[in-house]
VOPAGU-2260 file (C-alpha; in pm, 1 decimal, decimal comma):
REM VOPAGU-2260
SITE   aa  ch    i         X         Y         Z
SITE  UNK   A    0   -1305,0    -428,1     436,6
SITE  UNK   A    1   -1154,3    -104,2     552,2
SITE  UNK   A    2    -932,1      77,3     798,9
SITE  UNK   A    3   -1134,5     334,8     990,5
SITE  UNK   A    4    -976,0     630,3    1169,4
SITE  UNK   A    5   -1210,9     794,8    1419,0
SITE  UNK   A    6   -1169,7    1172,6    1438,9
SITE  UNK   A    7   -1392,5    1267,7    1732,0
SITE  UNK   A    8   -1196,8    1487,8    1973,3
SITE  UNK   A    9    -883,5    1459,0    1760,7
SITE  UNK   A   10    -647,9    1748,8    1688,8
SITE  UNK   A   11    -339,1    1753,2    1471,2
SITE  UNK   A   12    -119,6    1697,4    1777,0
SITE  UNK   A   13    -242,1    1336,2    1790,6
SITE  UNK   A   14     -38,4    1264,2    1477,1
SITE  UNK   A   15     339,0    1249,4    1458,7
SITE  UNK   A   16     479,3    1294,7    1107,9
SITE  UNK   A   17     834,0    1168,7    1082,8
SITE  UNK   A   18    1085,8    1015,1     846,1
SITE  UNK   A   19    1201,5     668,6     947,8
SITE  UNK   A   20    1509,6     508,0     789,3
SITE  UNK   A   21    1418,2     157,7     905,9
SITE  UNK   A   22    1068,4     189,6     761,7
SITE  UNK   A   23    1212,5     294,5     426,4
SITE  UNK   A   24    1462,8       9,6     446,8
SITE  UNK   A   25    1168,0    -228,6     484,5
SITE  UNK   A   26     997,6     -70,9     181,9
SITE  UNK   A   27    1313,3    -101,3     -26,7
SITE  UNK   A   28    1360,9    -464,7      77,9
SITE  UNK   A   29    1002,0    -531,8     -28,7
SITE  UNK   A   30    1071,3    -374,3    -369,1
SITE  UNK   A   31    1393,9    -572,3    -393,2
SITE  UNK   A   32    1216,9    -900,6    -319,7
SITE  UNK   A   33     890,7    -837,8    -509,1
SITE  UNK   A   34    1040,4    -690,9    -826,7
SITE  UNK   A   35     743,2    -790,7   -1045,1
SITE  UNK   A   36     513,7    -579,3    -823,0
SITE  UNK   A   37     736,6    -272,3    -833,3
SITE  UNK   A   38     838,9    -226,5   -1192,6
SITE  UNK   A   39     938,7     137,1   -1130,2
SITE  UNK   A   40    1223,9       5,9    -914,2
SITE  UNK   A   41    1307,6    -304,8   -1117,4
SITE  UNK   A   42    1622,1    -156,9   -1274,9
SITE  UNK   A   43    1746,7     -45,8    -933,7
SITE  UNK   A   44    1670,5    -387,4    -783,0
SITE  UNK   A   45    1847,5    -571,5   -1063,7
SITE  UNK   A   46    2153,9    -353,1   -1010,8
SITE  UNK   A   47    2164,2    -425,8    -636,5
SITE  UNK   A   48    2125,6    -800,6    -685,5
SITE  UNK   A   49    2380,3    -810,6    -966,3
SITE  UNK   A   50    2655,1    -686,5    -733,1
SITE  UNK   A   51    2532,3    -855,2    -412,0
SITE  UNK   A   52    2715,7   -1146,0    -257,5
SITE  UNK   A   53    2569,5   -1494,9    -248,7
SITE  UNK   A   54    2539,4   -1465,3     130,2
SITE  UNK   A   55    2337,9   -1142,0      97,4
SITE  UNK   A   56    2100,1   -1297,2    -156,4
SITE  UNK   A   57    2050,6   -1602,1      68,1
SITE  UNK   A   58    1970,7   -1382,0     368,9
SITE  UNK   A   59    1737,3   -1168,8     156,8
SITE  UNK   A   60    1529,4   -1479,5      90,2
SITE  UNK   A   61    1562,1   -1615,9     444,4
SITE  UNK   A   62    1423,4   -1302,2     608,5
SITE  UNK   A   63    1176,3   -1204,0     335,5
SITE  UNK   A   64     863,4   -1286,8     546,2
SITE  UNK   A   65     951,5    -976,2     749,4
SITE  UNK   A   66     872,2    -738,2     463,0
SITE  UNK   A   67     647,0    -914,5     210,9
SITE  UNK   A   68     275,3    -943,6     298,3
SITE  UNK   A   69     294,1    -840,2     664,5
SITE  UNK   A   70     558,0    -576,8     740,2
SITE  UNK   A   71     753,9    -653,9    1059,5
SITE  UNK   A   72     657,6    -405,7    1330,5
SITE  UNK   A   73    1019,2    -369,6    1449,8
SITE  UNK   A   74    1085,7    -159,2    1138,4
SITE  UNK   A   75     860,8     117,4    1272,4
SITE  UNK   A   76     875,2     375,8    1554,0
SITE  UNK   A   77     727,7     314,7    1894,6
SITE  UNK   A   78     936,6      10,5    1984,6
SITE  UNK   A   79    1285,0     -53,7    2120,7
SITE  UNK   A   80    1578,2     -90,1    1877,2
SITE  UNK   A   81    1631,0    -446,3    1761,3
SITE  UNK   A   82    1965,5    -510,0    1938,5
SITE  UNK   A   83    1811,0    -428,8    2280,5
SITE  UNK   A   84    1457,0    -550,2    2217,8
SITE  UNK   A   85    1333,8    -794,4    2483,5
SITE  UNK   A   86    1369,3   -1143,5    2341,9
SITE  UNK   A   87    1011,2   -1242,2    2425,9
SITE  UNK   A   88     877,9    -931,0    2250,8
SITE  UNK   A   89    1108,7   -1000,3    1956,8
SITE  UNK   A   90     975,9   -1357,0    1934,9
SITE  UNK   A   91     613,1   -1239,4    1949,2
SITE  UNK   A   92     645,6    -975,4    1676,7
SITE  UNK   A   93     853,8   -1200,3    1452,4
SITE  UNK   A   94     598,8   -1479,7    1490,9
SITE  UNK   A   95     324,4   -1248,1    1362,9
SITE  UNK   A   96     532,6   -1189,2    1048,6
SITE  UNK   A   97     598,0   -1562,6    1004,5
SITE  UNK   A   98     221,9   -1625,0    1032,4
SITE  UNK   A   99     146,8   -1322,8     810,2
SITE  UNK   A  100    -112,9   -1190,1    1051,5
SITE  UNK   A  101    -193,4   -1114,3    1411,2
SITE  UNK   A  102    -572,3   -1137,3    1431,9
SITE  UNK   A  103    -660,3   -1473,2    1580,7
SITE  UNK   A  104    -303,1   -1540,3    1695,8
SITE  UNK   A  105    -150,9   -1506,5    2041,9
SITE  UNK   A  106     226,8   -1531,3    2050,7
SITE  UNK   A  107     312,7   -1329,3    2364,5
SITE  UNK   A  108     426,7   -1648,9    2540,4
SITE  UNK   A  109     567,5   -1820,2    2233,7
SITE  UNK   A  110     894,4   -1933,1    2395,1
SITE  UNK   A  111     720,6   -2108,4    2683,1
SITE  UNK   A  112     382,9   -2223,6    2548,2
SITE  UNK   A  113     388,8   -2533,9    2323,0
SITE  UNK   A  114      36,5   -2457,2    2198,2
SITE  UNK   A  115     150,2   -2118,1    2066,0
SITE  UNK   A  116     452,4   -2280,1    1900,4
SITE  UNK   A  117     224,7   -2536,3    1734,6
SITE  UNK   A  118      -9,3   -2261,3    1614,3
SITE  UNK   A  119     286,4   -2076,3    1461,4
SITE  UNK   A  120     412,3   -2387,3    1280,2
SITE  UNK   A  121      66,6   -2463,2    1141,6
SITE  UNK   A  122      11,7   -2105,0    1020,2
SITE  UNK   A  123     358,3   -2074,8     866,2
SITE  UNK   A  124     326,6   -2413,2     692,8
SITE  UNK   A  125      27,6   -2281,1     496,6
SITE  UNK   A  126     236,4   -1997,0     354,8
SITE  UNK   A  127     506,4   -1998,9      84,8
SITE  UNK   A  128     865,3   -2086,5     163,9
SITE  UNK   A  129    1053,5   -1958,0     366,3
SITE  UNK   A  130     787,5   -1868,6     628,9
SITE  UNK   A  131     808,7   -2207,0     798,7
SITE  UNK   A  132    1188,5   -2214,2     795,0
SITE  UNK   A  133    1204,7   -1871,7     956,2
SITE  UNK   A  134     948,0   -1980,4    1215,0
SITE  UNK   A  135    1157,3   -2287,3    1299,0
SITE  UNK   A  136    1469,2   -2071,1    1336,6
SITE  UNK   A  137    1273,7   -1846,9    1571,3
SITE  UNK   A  138    1145,5   -2134,3    1783,2
SITE  UNK   A  139    1485,8   -2300,4    1796,7
SITE  UNK   A  140    1690,8   -1998,3    1907,5
SITE  UNK   A  141    1533,9   -1650,0    1900,6
SITE  UNK   A  142    1846,8   -1481,8    2034,3
SITE  UNK   A  143    2059,7   -1627,3    1755,6
SITE  UNK   A  144    1800,2   -1523,1    1500,3
SITE  UNK   A  145    1796,3   -1170,7    1639,4
SITE  UNK   A  146    2175,3   -1153,5    1609,6
SITE  UNK   A  147    2156,5   -1277,8    1249,4
SITE  UNK   A  148    1899,2   -1009,7    1170,1
SITE  UNK   A  149    2114,2    -735,4    1319,1
SITE  UNK   A  150    2397,4    -855,8    1097,0
SITE  UNK   A  151    2179,7    -867,9     786,4
SITE  UNK   A  152    2042,5    -516,7     837,0
SITE  UNK   A  153    2399,8    -393,0     874,1
SITE  UNK   A  154    2491,7    -561,1     545,4
SITE  UNK   A  155    2193,7    -387,7     381,2
SITE  UNK   A  156    2335,9     -51,7     479,1
SITE  UNK   A  157    2667,6    -136,0     320,6
SITE  UNK   A  158    2522,0    -305,1      12,2
SITE  UNK   A  159    2274,7     -34,4     -91,6
SITE  UNK   A  160    2083,8     148,7     179,4
SITE  UNK   A  161    2331,7     413,8     292,2
SITE  UNK   A  162    2350,5     541,6     -65,0
SITE  UNK   A  163    1974,9     512,6    -117,8
SITE  UNK   A  164    1892,9     697,3     206,0
SITE  UNK   A  165    2132,2     981,3     126,4
SITE  UNK   A  166    1952,4    1028,9    -205,9
SITE  UNK   A  167    1594,3     997,0     -79,6
SITE  UNK   A  168    1596,8    1142,8     272,0
SITE  UNK   A  169    1562,0    1504,5     148,1
SITE  UNK   A  170    1252,3    1410,8     -55,0
SITE  UNK   A  171    1097,7    1232,1     243,1
SITE  UNK   A  172    1179,5    1523,0     473,6
SITE  UNK   A  173    1001,5    1763,8     238,6
SITE  UNK   A  174     699,2    1533,2     216,9
SITE  UNK   A  175     683,9    1507,9     595,5
SITE  UNK   A  176     707,6    1885,0     634,0
SITE  UNK   A  177     429,9    1932,9     377,2
SITE  UNK   A  178     200,8    1694,8     566,8
SITE  UNK   A  179     276,8    1866,4     899,8
SITE  UNK   A  180     171,7    2200,2     751,3
SITE  UNK   A  181    -141,1    2041,8     607,1
SITE  UNK   A  182    -230,8    1894,7     944,1
SITE  UNK   A  183    -183,9    2230,1    1113,8
SITE  UNK   A  184    -362,8    2437,2     848,4
SITE  UNK   A  185    -640,1    2204,5     722,8
SITE  UNK   A  186    -683,2    1956,8    1007,2
SITE  UNK   A  187    -657,5    1578,1    1039,3
SITE  UNK   A  188    -939,7    1486,0     799,0
SITE  UNK   A  189    -794,5    1675,6     503,3
SITE  UNK   A  190    -440,6    1554,5     578,5
SITE  UNK   A  191    -545,5    1188,3     602,1
SITE  UNK   A  192    -752,1    1203,8     283,8
SITE  UNK   A  193    -450,3    1344,3      98,2
SITE  UNK   A  194    -252,4    1026,5     174,9
SITE  UNK   A  195    -471,1     823,3     -60,4
SITE  UNK   A  196    -712,0    1036,6    -265,1
SITE  UNK   A  197    -820,9     735,9    -471,2
SITE  UNK   A  198    -904,7     499,7    -184,6
SITE  UNK   A  199    -992,1     721,1     112,4
SITE  UNK   A  200   -1321,4     887,4     194,2
SITE  UNK   A  201   -1465,7    1101,9     470,4
SITE  UNK   A  202   -1776,2     970,4     648,1
SITE  UNK   A  203   -1993,3    1191,5     869,8
SITE  UNK   A  204   -2270,9     962,4     997,1
SITE  UNK   A  205   -2578,2    1101,1    1172,1
SITE  UNK   A  206   -2474,1     906,2    1480,2
SITE  UNK   A  207   -2117,8     840,2    1582,1
SITE  UNK   A  208   -1793,8    1022,7    1512,0
SITE  UNK   A  209   -1664,1    1158,4    1185,7
SITE  UNK   A  210   -1416,6     914,5    1034,5
SITE  UNK   A  211   -1174,9     868,5     748,9
SITE  UNK   A  212   -1210,0     530,8     580,2
SITE  UNK   A  213    -933,9     366,3     376,1
SITE  UNK   A  214   -1025,7      85,0     138,0
SITE  UNK   A  215    -797,3    -199,2     251,3
SITE  UNK   A  216    -802,4    -580,1     252,5
SITE  UNK   A  217    -814,2    -598,5     632,5
SITE  UNK   A  218   -1033,5    -434,4     893,0
SITE  UNK   A  219    -911,4    -212,0    1173,7
SITE  UNK   A  220   -1045,7      75,7    1379,1
SITE  UNK   A  221    -794,8     336,2    1496,6
SITE  UNK   A  222    -883,8     599,9    1756,6
SITE  UNK   A  223    -611,1     869,4    1769,8
SITE  UNK   A  224    -787,0    1025,1    2069,8
SITE  UNK   A  225    -671,8     719,7    2267,8
SITE  UNK   A  226    -353,1     624,3    2082,6
SITE  UNK   A  227    -131,9     873,3    1891,6
SITE  UNK   A  228     -61,0     776,8    1530,0
SITE  UNK   A  229     266,5     787,7    1334,8
SITE  UNK   A  230     253,1     910,2     973,3
SITE  UNK   A  231     563,9     812,7     774,3
SITE  UNK   A  232     629,7     906,3     409,6
SITE  UNK   A  233     783,1     650,4     172,3
SITE  UNK   A  234     942,1     667,1    -169,6
SITE  UNK   A  235     984,5     291,4    -218,9
SITE  UNK   A  236     653,6     195,7     -58,3
SITE  UNK   A  237     438,3     305,5    -354,0
SITE  UNK   A  238     177,7     201,3    -447,1
SITE  UNK   A  239     105,3      59,3    -102,9
SITE  UNK   A  240     -50,8     259,8     178,4
SITE  UNK   A  241      54,3      43,6     470,3
SITE  UNK   A  242    -139,1      50,5     798,0
SITE  UNK   A  243      20,9    -104,6    1105,9
SITE  UNK   A  244    -210,0    -159,2    1401,0
SITE  UNK   A  245     -56,3    -425,7    1623,7
SITE  UNK   A  246    -197,5    -466,7    1975,4
SITE  UNK   A  247     -23,7    -254,5    2237,6
SITE  UNK   A  248     174,2     -42,7    1990,3
SITE  UNK   A  249     102,3     298,0    1836,0
SITE  UNK   A  250     -60,6     271,0    1491,8
SITE  UNK   A  251     143,0     363,0    1185,0
SITE  UNK   A  252      40,6     482,5     839,1
SITE  UNK   A  253     332,0     435,7     597,2
SITE  UNK   A  254     217,3     633,4     295,8
SITE  UNK   A  255     362,6     687,8     -54,7
SITE  UNK   A  256     481,7    1039,6    -132,4
SITE  UNK   A  257     321,3     994,4    -475,4
SITE  UNK   A  258     -15,6     826,7    -406,0
SITE  UNK   A  259    -190,6     625,4    -673,7
SITE  UNK   A  260    -456,2     818,9    -864,6
SITE  UNK   A  261    -677,6     513,6    -924,5
SITE  UNK   A  262    -844,4     314,1    -649,8
SITE  UNK   A  263   -1008,0     -27,8    -655,6
SITE  UNK   A  264   -1355,4     117,0    -714,2
SITE  UNK   A  265   -1255,7     321,1   -1020,7
SITE  UNK   A  266   -1040,6      41,4   -1165,3
SITE  UNK   A  267   -1330,0    -203,7   -1126,0
SITE  UNK   A  268   -1577,5      42,2   -1281,4
SITE  UNK   A  269   -1354,5      90,7   -1584,8
SITE  UNK   A  270   -1326,3    -283,0   -1634,9
SITE  UNK   A  271   -1702,7    -326,5   -1601,3
SITE  UNK   A  272   -1767,0     -43,3   -1847,3
SITE  UNK   A  273   -1604,8    -250,1   -2119,3
SITE  UNK   A  274   -1815,5    -559,6   -2058,5
SITE  UNK   A  275   -2128,9    -415,5   -2222,4
SITE  UNK   A  276   -2130,9    -535,2   -2588,1
SITE  UNK   A  277   -2299,8    -219,8   -2720,1
SITE  UNK   A  278   -2054,8       2,8   -2536,4
SITE  UNK   A  279   -1766,6    -201,2   -2675,7
SITE  UNK   A  280   -1897,4    -144,3   -3031,0
SITE  UNK   A  281   -1923,6     226,2   -2955,6
SITE  UNK   A  282   -1567,5     231,8   -2822,2
SITE  UNK   A  283   -1437,6      60,6   -3135,2
SITE  UNK   A  284   -1586,5     338,5   -3346,4
SITE  UNK   A  285   -1456,6     632,0   -3142,7
SITE  UNK   A  286   -1117,0     464,3   -3104,0
SITE  UNK   A  287   -1062,3     518,1   -3478,7
SITE  UNK   A  288   -1195,0     874,1   -3504,5
SITE  UNK   A  289   -1394,8    1131,7   -3312,1
SITE  UNK   A  290   -1768,9    1107,3   -3381,5
SITE  UNK   A  291   -2091,9    1284,5   -3288,5
SITE  UNK   A  292   -2378,7    1134,9   -3093,4
SITE  UNK   A  293   -2599,5    1145,7   -3400,8
SITE  UNK   A  294   -2345,6     965,4   -3617,6
SITE  UNK   A  295   -2291,4     699,1   -3352,0
SITE  UNK   A  296   -2666,8     646,9   -3314,8
SITE  UNK   A  297   -2703,4     593,2   -3689,2
SITE  UNK   A  298   -2412,0     351,9   -3713,7
SITE  UNK   A  299   -2506,5     152,7   -3405,1
SITE  UNK   A  300   -2881,5     154,9   -3471,4
SITE  UNK   A  301   -2942,8     303,4   -3127,0
SITE  UNK   A  302   -3132,5     610,4   -3013,8
SITE  UNK   A  303   -2941,1     925,6   -2935,7
SITE  UNK   A  304   -3035,5     909,5   -2563,3
SITE  UNK   A  305   -2898,1     553,9   -2549,5
SITE  UNK   A  306   -2571,2     664,2   -2707,0
SITE  UNK   A  307   -2555,3     964,8   -2474,7
SITE  UNK   A  308   -2588,4     740,3   -2169,7
SITE  UNK   A  309   -2301,7     518,9   -2285,9
SITE  UNK   A  310   -2084,1     821,5   -2362,7
SITE  UNK   A  311   -2161,8     971,3   -2022,6
SITE  UNK   A  312   -2038,4     651,3   -1853,9
SITE  UNK   A  313   -1714,3     661,1   -2051,9
SITE  UNK   A  314   -1661,2    1031,8   -1981,5
SITE  UNK   A  315   -1732,0     994,8   -1608,5
SITE  UNK   A  316   -1474,0     715,6   -1592,1
SITE  UNK   A  317   -1213,4     919,1   -1779,5
SITE  UNK   A  318   -1215,8     688,5   -2081,7
SITE  UNK   A  319   -1353,1     931,5   -2341,6
SITE  UNK   A  320   -1269,8    1290,4   -2438,8
SITE  UNK   A  321   -1490,2    1562,9   -2587,0
SITE  UNK   A  322   -1382,0    1768,8   -2886,8
SITE  UNK   A  323   -1581,8    2075,3   -2992,8
SITE  UNK   A  324   -1572,1    2196,7   -3351,4
SITE  UNK   A  325   -1805,2    2491,7   -3382,4
SITE  UNK   A  326   -2153,3    2367,2   -3299,9
SITE  UNK   A  327   -2050,8    2003,1   -3336,8
SITE  UNK   A  328   -1951,7    1794,0   -3034,7
SITE  UNK   A  329   -1733,7    1492,1   -3109,7
SITE  UNK   A  330   -1632,7    1208,5   -2878,9
SITE  UNK   A  331   -1305,5    1018,3   -2894,5
SITE  UNK   A  332   -1183,6     722,3   -2691,1
SITE  UNK   A  333    -886,2     809,0   -2468,4
SITE  UNK   A  334    -658,7     525,9   -2580,4
SITE  UNK   A  335    -391,1     614,0   -2324,9
SITE  UNK   A  336    -646,9     572,6   -2044,3
SITE  UNK   A  337    -760,7     239,3   -2189,5
SITE  UNK   A  338    -401,7     118,7   -2212,0
SITE  UNK   A  339    -356,1     200,5   -1842,7
SITE  UNK   A  340    -652,7     -10,0   -1728,2
SITE  UNK   A  341    -443,5    -320,3   -1665,3
SITE  UNK   A  342    -172,6    -123,4   -1489,7
SITE  UNK   A  343    -428,2      72,2   -1286,2
SITE  UNK   A  344    -603,1    -248,0   -1178,0
SITE  UNK   A  345    -271,3    -397,1   -1068,9
SITE  UNK   A  346    -181,9     -86,0    -867,5
SITE  UNK   A  347    -528,4     -58,2    -712,4
SITE  UNK   A  348    -527,8    -420,6    -601,8
SITE  UNK   A  349    -196,2    -368,6    -421,5
SITE  UNK   A  350    -303,9     -51,5    -242,1
């Protein structure tokens, strides 16, 4: 599946690049909750939790459906601030987070339609705790839940976010300025591709508009010619490139300032490359020392063209290096690249 951004009739002015404290708060809460997924921030997260009160830790778990799999849309621009947000709109958007999706769900009349309330309970019950508990709190008293959320977000500022934002806002501002210049100088296609070089591609079909396609686990089509798009840099969001495309709201791309350099396709290809028994034997030889094609052919009882094809696969995937010594060409396994395969697969699957 993929997120498709149609570029026909689209200029750079259809994109608004901005820093967004609430969006970065959501990213940091995700890293705080999903520490095993964000090992780069694990030490920071452990420090925050070590000094946090029991009440803060309880609220962190209570509200976690708002920033785990489906990021709550209220964290992003294009909507009223939480304290003044219409209670029916608050209930609708919060229900989407409790159900971890919005396709196939209709929650616009959640407070007054028993069928929508039943659908929310059934969807939330299929998800891990505390999705159902948060859904029940929402159905019982959305105004009280909204007040509790306002209080929790204020406690986040005091507990860690004011300090974090002061440290990271300059970096995000520079990243936003860089993307604005890229949009103006190179155009939307180049700027969008730069957000995820490993998982984005440009498609120029013979019929239909040019489009940028992001490899994602959900499908969406975004037309900036009809609806302007927000582009928001993130330090804590890596490795995720988050796409928000809720009905009736401007789309958002929340992108990491340091995008992953390995996408799902490359990670999968590297794993598959090491499933061929003959290629594995070859790798074991060049892991110990650099060797020539001729030497490998003799040792493996293969022809030189066969060895060359295996080496070409490894080189194209960045798993083997070439060393030249006079007229001799030696091949060596890049052990650092092999060691990263597991990490790269984990990052790619989260992107």
